[in-house]
N, C-alpha and C positions, 0 to 999 in steps of 0.2 A: 852435309854435304856442305863445303868449302865453297867459301864464291872468293876464292884468292882466283884469279882467271888470267893464266902463267901458261896457260898450254892454246894452241893454235892450230889448224890444219888450213894447211894450202890444197886445193885439186888439182891436182895436171896431167891427168889421167888420159883430155880431151885427144880425140886427133888432128882436132882444127883443120877438117878440110875445105871452109872457103878459105886460108890462109896459104891453099897448096899454091906451087909446087915450094915455097918454101918449106912447108911442113914436111914435106919427105923423107928431105935428108936430118930434120933436126924438132924434135918437139915443139908447140907453140911456145910455151912459159918460158924457154930462153932465148925465145928472137929479143934482138937488140931492139933499143929507143934509149934516144942520150946517153948513147956511150954502157949501154949495161943491159943484163936481161931484162923482162918483165919480171922475172920470179923475183931475183935482185932486191926488185923498189919495196917490193911487199914486207920479204921477209926485213930488209933495211928498216922500213916503216913500225912492223909488228917486233923491232929487238931496241929501240927507242924509247917504244909504248912499253915495256920494259918484260917482253912476253921473254922464257925461259925456254920452252920446246916448242916445236913448229914438227907436227909429222905430216910427208909430203907423200901424197900417193902416185902412182904415175905406171902405165904401160905401155903408149906408143914408143919408140926410145926410148924411154923411163930408163934407161943405164944411163944414157946421158948427162940426167938432169942430177946423177947421184955424182956422177966424174967432177960431174961442173963444180958441186955446191958442196963437198964433201960434209965435214959434221958441225958444221956451221960454227966451229970458233972463231974463222975471220969477223963473225957478223955476230959475238958475244952473244952466243948462242946453242942450244944441240940441235940439230938436225933431225931427225927418225924418217926411216924411208916406208910405206907401207908399197910393194908391187901387186900388182895384178897383172896376173896371165891376159887378160882380155877384162876393160874397159870395163864397171862394174856400176856407171852411172853413180852420182854424188852420193844419194844414200849408199846403198853397196858398197862403195867408199867406203863410207865410215864403220861402216858393220865391220868392213874387214880391219882396219885399223881402229878397231877397237882396244887390245891388247894394249897398244902404244899410248891411246887417247887414257888411258885409262892405269899408268902404268903401273900401283900397288891393288887393281882390282876394285875398288871403290867408282862410283858414279860420280863424275865430275861435270860438272861445264866449258863448252871452250868456244874460243873462236873460230870463226872458220870464213877464207875469200875465194876466189876464184884467179889460180894463176895465170892469168893472162888477162886479168883488168889493166888501167894503171888511174891511181885514181891518190888524191892526201889527204888520206879522211884519216884523224887520229885515234888511233886505235884503244888507248886509254878514255874514250865515250866510253867503253863499251864495257867499266868496271860499274859502274852503279846500275846499267841494265842486269848485270850479272848477279851483283848482289840482290837482287827482289828474283829470281828467278830461280837461284840456290833455298829462297826464303820458304818457295813454294813446293808443296804438298806433290805435288803431280808436274812432270817435266814438262817444258814453255821451251819458247823459241825467242827470242828477238834481233827485226830484222830491220837493216839498213836501205831506208829506202831512198830513193832520188828522182827531181824532177824528167820527165817522162822525156825521151829521145826521140828525135823524128818518127825512125821507124816502129816506133810502139806507142804512139800516143794516149790510147787507152787505158795505160800502168798496167799495173797488178793487180794492189791491193789498195782499198784506204784505206789512210791514220787519220785519225782525228787530232782533236789539239788537247787530249790527255795523253795520245799516246796508245793508243789501243788499235791494232789491225782488227779488218771489218772487209769479210770476202765483196763485198757490192757497199755503195756512196760515193759520199761527194767525196773530193779529194784524195783522190786515186792516183799512188805516183806506183813508179819505176822498181823493184825488190833490185838490191844495187850488188848484189853479190857478196852480199859480208854479211854477215851474222853469230849470234852467239847462239850456241844447240845444249842440252843435256843429254850425253849419252845414254840415259836410258829409253832414251823412245826406239833404241837401236839396238837395243840387246834383244830385244827376241826374232831378227833377223840373221840368219842364217850368213855364217863370211863363206863367201864366194859366191851372194845371190847377185845376181843384179836390177837394183832398183831407184829408180828415182825419186830423186826429194820431193818434189809436187804434191803426192799427197798427201807426204804430212805437214807442210805449209798450211794445204788449206784445210786439214781436219785438224790442226790445231787455232789456227786462225777461229774457226767453225766453233772451238770449243769455249770459245775466246782465254787464250791461256799464252797468246802469241803479239805481246809490243813489238813497237819501233820508232826511228825516229827518221827528219828529214833531214838525208846529208847535201848540201847547194853547194860546194866545194867542187873542184875540177875528180873530176870521173869519166871514162871514156872507156868500152868494151871496144878492144882493138878487134874485130872479126875478118880485118884483109887485109892484102899488101896494100890498099891504098891509104885506109886507116893506121899502121904502122908506120910507113914513109913520113904520111901529117906530122901526126906525133913525134916520131924521132925528129922532123926539122922543128919543130916548134919547142918542142925541148933542147934543143941543143943553141937554138936561137938565145931562150932563157939561161941556157946556163952562160952563153956570149955574154947578154947583157949586164946581169947580177955577179961575173968577174971583170966587169969594167972602172 
């Protein structure tokens, strides 16, 4: 397996229930902050990090995403789309998109991020852990962890000083919805099957095949209209300040 990390997937199939009524007529990743859609912030960061292909899955009002973003030429990369008649959850979405992720039919590593978060993470940082995963005989994963937000004080998993994740222990952090995955992990799933990714996290961590890193920069899980408005205001203030 090549250790080149050039493909990413953005998860954009969720309904965004907590963001209603804004998401009644527009998919959540297309909601704007700081003058551009949430998903575009991520596309631009992935492009700057050297990714050449991004696969986007969609379900609810997904055609709007394809219409808004096009083929990716304006961002300097290629955008491919994986439509779902009904949202298949994260693992199911990956399985559905495997023909796009494995363009030549060979297993590969890919980065993945939720289309409704805002962060300033440098995706180029994922290349070193991807190289380590590529050298492993068994499929593994690498997860980007963040300090626990107020709504999730106990965190998800423990991360030690060597970068190893464990299910229990001290030094617990929250999964930041950014990771590197091996497509071999999802080949047994039938296309169109609805399946969450959480069991894959737990099984891989328990087997000792999951590494992690702590990102302490700006990261926000934009879940409600109030959070969206606050982030939009903060970005506009920052933009005005930087332009002076």
